C-alpha positions in Angstrom: 114.6 232.1 -143.9 112.3 229.6 -145.4 109.4 227.4 -144.4 108.8 223.7 -145.4 106.6 221.0 -144.5 107.8 217.6 -143.4 105.5 214.6 -143.4 106.4 212.1 -140.7 106.5 208.6 -142.2 105.5 206.9 -139.0 101.8 207.0 -138.7 100.3 207.0 -135.1 97.7 204.5 -134.3 94.6 205.3 -132.2 93.1 202.9 -129.6 89.8 203.3 -127.9 90.2 204.8 -124.2 93.8 205.1 -124.8 96.6 207.9 -125.0 98.6 208.1 -128.2 102.1 209.5 -128.1 103.6 211.4 -131.2 107.3 212.1 -130.9 108.0 215.3 -132.9 111.5 215.8 -134.6 113.8 218.0 -132.9 115.8 219.6 -135.8 114.8 223.1 -135.8 112.0 225.6 -135.1 108.4 224.2 -135.5 105.6 226.5 -136.5 102.9 224.1 -137.4 101.8 220.7 -136.2 99.1 219.5 -138.6 97.2 216.4 -137.4 95.0 214.4 -139.8 92.7 211.8 -138.2 91.4 208.9 -140.1 88.9 207.0 -138.0 86.9 204.1 -139.0 83.9 203.1 -136.9 82.0 199.9 -137.1 78.4 199.3 -136.3 77.4 195.8 -134.9 73.8 196.7 -134.6 70.8 195.9 -136.6 69.9 199.5 -137.4 71.9 202.4 -138.9 73.3 204.8 -136.1 73.2 208.5 -136.8 76.0 210.6 -135.7 77.0 214.2 -135.5 80.1 216.1 -136.1 80.4 217.0 -132.5 80.0 213.5 -131.4 82.9 212.4 -133.7 85.2 215.3 -132.9 84.6 214.8 -129.0 86.4 211.4 -129.5 89.5 213.5 -129.5 89.1 214.3 -125.7 92.4 216.0 -125.2 95.4 217.2 -127.0 98.5 218.1 -125.2 101.9 219.5 -126.6 104.7 219.2 -124.1 108.4 219.9 -124.3 111.1 218.4 -122.0 108.4 216.8 -120.0 107.1 219.9 -118.1 106.8 222.8 -120.5 103.2 222.7 -121.7 102.2 224.7 -125.0 98.7 223.3 -125.4 96.3 221.2 -123.4 92.8 221.4 -124.9 89.7 219.4 -126.1 89.8 218.4 -129.7 86.5 219.7 -130.7 86.9 223.0 -128.8 90.3 223.5 -130.6 88.5 222.8 -133.8 85.9 225.4 -133.3 88.3 228.0 -132.3 90.2 227.3 -135.5 86.9 227.6 -137.5 86.4 231.1 -136.2 90.0 232.3 -136.4 90.6 231.2 -139.9 87.2 232.4 -141.1 86.4 229.0 -142.5 85.7 225.6 -141.3 88.7 223.2 -141.1 88.7 220.1 -143.4 86.4 217.3 -142.2 84.6 214.4 -143.9 81.8 213.3 -141.4 79.2 210.8 -142.7 75.9 211.3 -141.2 75.4 207.7 -140.2 77.0 204.3 -139.8 75.1 201.7 -141.5 73.9 198.5 -139.8 76.6 195.8 -139.9 79.0 198.0 -141.8 81.2 200.8 -141.0 82.1 204.5 -141.8 85.4 206.4 -142.3 85.6 209.8 -140.8 88.4 212.3 -141.7 89.4 215.4 -139.6 92.2 217.9 -139.9 93.2 219.7 -136.8 96.2 222.2 -137.2 98.1 223.5 -134.1 99.7 226.6 -135.0 102.4 228.1 -132.8 102.1 231.8 -133.5 100.7 234.9 -131.8 98.9 235.5 -135.1 98.1 232.0 -136.4 96.5 233.5 -139.6 99.8 235.2 -140.6 101.8 232.3 -142.3 105.0 234.3 -141.7 104.6 234.8 -138.2 107.6 233.3 -136.2 107.0 235.1 -133.0 106.0 231.8 -131.0 107.5 228.8 -132.9 108.6 226.0 -130.8 112.5 225.7 -130.5 112.4 221.9 -131.0 116.1 221.6 -131.5 116.7 223.2 -128.2 114.3 220.7 -126.2 115.2 217.3 -124.8 111.9 215.9 -125.9 108.8 217.3 -127.7 105.7 215.2 -127.7 102.0 215.3 -128.7 99.7 213.3 -126.5 96.1 212.4 -127.7 93.6 211.3 -125.3 91.2 209.2 -127.5 87.7 208.1 -126.5 85.5 205.1 -127.4 82.8 205.0 -130.0 80.8 202.9 -127.7 80.2 206.1 -125.6 78.0 207.3 -128.6 76.2 204.0 -129.2 76.7 200.6 -127.4 76.9 199.0 -130.9 79.6 201.1 -132.1 83.4 200.2 -131.9 86.6 201.5 -133.2 87.7 199.4 -136.2 90.8 201.5 -136.9 92.2 204.9 -136.2 95.3 206.8 -137.2 96.9 210.2 -137.1 99.1 211.4 -139.9 101.3 214.2 -138.9 102.8 216.9 -141.0 105.0 219.6 -139.5 106.1 223.1 -140.8 109.7 223.8 -140.0 111.6 227.2 -140.2 114.9 227.0 -141.9 117.3 229.8 -141.0 120.8 230.9 -141.1 122.6 231.8 -137.8 121.6 235.5 -137.8 117.9 234.7 -138.6 118.0 231.9 -135.8 119.4 234.3 -133.3 116.8 237.0 -134.1 114.0 234.7 -133.7 115.2 233.2 -130.4 116.0 236.7 -129.0 112.4 237.8 -129.6 110.7 234.5 -128.9 107.5 234.1 -127.1 105.4 231.1 -126.0 101.7 230.7 -126.9 99.8 228.6 -124.4 96.4 227.2 -124.7 94.6 225.7 -121.7 91.1 225.3 -120.3 89.2 226.2 -117.2 85.7 224.8 -116.5 83.0 225.2 -114.0 79.7 223.4 -113.4 76.6 225.4 -113.7 74.3 224.1 -110.9 71.7 226.9 -110.3 70.2 229.8 -111.9 72.1 233.1 -111.0 71.5 236.7 -111.7 73.5 239.8 -111.0 76.5 238.3 -112.6 77.1 236.0 -109.6 78.3 233.0 -111.6 81.9 233.3 -111.4 85.0 231.5 -112.9 88.5 232.6 -112.0 90.6 233.2 -115.0 94.0 231.8 -115.3 96.6 234.4 -114.4 100.3 235.0 -114.7 100.6 235.6 -118.5 99.1 237.9 -121.3 95.6 236.7 -122.1 95.1 237.2 -125.9 91.7 235.7 -126.1 89.2 233.4 -124.5 86.9 231.0 -126.1 83.7 230.6 -124.1 81.7 227.4 -124.5 78.5 226.7 -122.7 77.0 223.2 -122.3 73.5 222.1 -121.2 72.9 219.2 -118.8 73.1 216.7 -121.5 76.6 217.8 -122.6 75.5 219.5 -125.8 76.6 223.0 -126.7 73.8 225.4 -126.1 73.0 229.1 -126.5 70.5 228.8 -123.6 73.0 228.6 -120.7 73.9 232.3 -120.1 72.2 235.5 -120.8 75.1 238.0 -120.4 78.5 237.9 -119.1 81.3 240.1 -117.8 85.1 240.0 -117.9 85.9 241.7 -114.5 89.1 242.9 -112.9 88.7 242.8 -109.2 92.3 243.7 -108.1 94.3 245.8 -107.8 91.6 247.9 -109.7 87.9 247.3 -109.6 86.6 247.4 -113.2 84.4 245.7 -115.8 86.5 245.1 -118.7 83.7 243.8 -120.7 79.8 243.6 -120.1 77.8 242.2 -122.9 74.9 239.9 -123.6 75.4 236.4 -125.0 73.6 237.2 -128.2 75.4 240.5 -128.9 78.7 238.8 -128.3 77.9 236.1 -130.9 76.7 238.9 -133.4 80.1 240.6 -132.8 81.9 237.3 -133.6 80.0 236.8 -136.9 81.4 240.4 -138.0 84.6 240.1 -136.5 85.4 236.5 -138.0 83.5 237.2 -141.2 81.3 234.0 -141.1 77.9 233.4 -142.3 77.0 231.4 -139.1 78.5 230.9 -135.7 78.6 227.3 -134.1 76.0 227.1 -131.2 77.2 227.4 -127.5 80.3 229.4 -128.1 81.6 232.9 -128.4 85.1 234.4 -128.1 86.2 237.3 -125.9 89.0 238.7 -127.9 91.4 241.0 -125.9 93.3 241.7 -129.1 90.3 243.7 -130.3 89.8 245.5 -126.8 93.1 246.3 -125.3 95.8 244.4 -127.3 96.2 241.8 -124.5 94.9 241.4 -120.9 98.0 241.6 -118.7 97.6 239.3 -115.8 101.3 239.1 -114.8 101.7 239.5 -111.0 98.0 238.8 -110.3 96.8 236.1 -108.2 93.8 233.7 -108.7 90.6 235.5 -108.5 91.9 239.1 -109.4 90.3 238.7 -112.8 87.0 236.7 -113.3 84.5 235.7 -115.9 81.0 236.5 -114.3 77.6 235.6 -115.9 73.9 235.4 -115.5 72.8 231.8 -115.8 69.5 230.5 -117.2 69.5 226.9 -116.2 70.5 224.9 -113.2 72.5 222.1 -115.1 75.4 222.5 -117.4 79.0 223.8 -117.5 81.0 226.6 -118.8 84.5 226.0 -120.2 86.9 228.9 -121.0 89.6 228.1 -123.5 92.5 230.6 -122.9 95.1 231.6 -125.3 98.0 233.3 -123.5 101.5 234.7 -124.4 104.3 233.9 -122.0 108.0 234.1 -122.1 109.8 231.4 -124.0 111.3 228.6 -122.0 114.4 227.5 -123.9 
């Protein structure tokens, strides 16, 4: 068995307020889909426009990876995926983000956003959840791209593109069959809920997605202006309500983030996020056979305006 990168010669163009489609090769197992964004933004105004990393990355509104038209591997916001990668790989993914766009000029932004299909994405040799591209009728990446004018009315997209490199797995028949017989599917999806009042006694509640093995949940908290903030919740629980009644986790927001700093070996943690990592607590949270509401995220909220987004990573049976 060996791994090899394959750069796709056809560059995918990005348009403002549009969905770009990338058709992936279907020759063999795919472990990595490496997306490299190059975005040039023009400023028609008479003054420089300051921009932030989150504003630029949030132009990647949603990324979806879908096989056969109905088997979804991933459906997440680009910036939240970037931040999850940041913690899991113990380093910031590659970006080149100028801090401003000059008056009457433009600036070019570069972002690498890797999508790794493995139960342990840090292990380069993990083939437990590779995509069996050669057994699909189609395999597409969809990118919902935003509009720089939403950052500032004087901004526009001068040009945008995505260069795509995949990492394929080359096998003989015995290796192929072994991978296929043990294959799992990693799913990443998001659930969100508006924060509209201050709540205590852990009465703010979000139903977790159920039916699979939950590996970890990225918890993102936003204030009323849409910015990530550490001032939205003070503490949270992961709670199983049925068929047993038990708190699986009860922790303050600040302690959860302190745990992240140690667990992911980082000097600092981005604001407004923490990870509840079932791998470190119980291996996985098994929600097979459960119904919506049986497992919940409960929190004490500090504000009456904002939202909470839960980015699930789940392990499910392969669909081939």
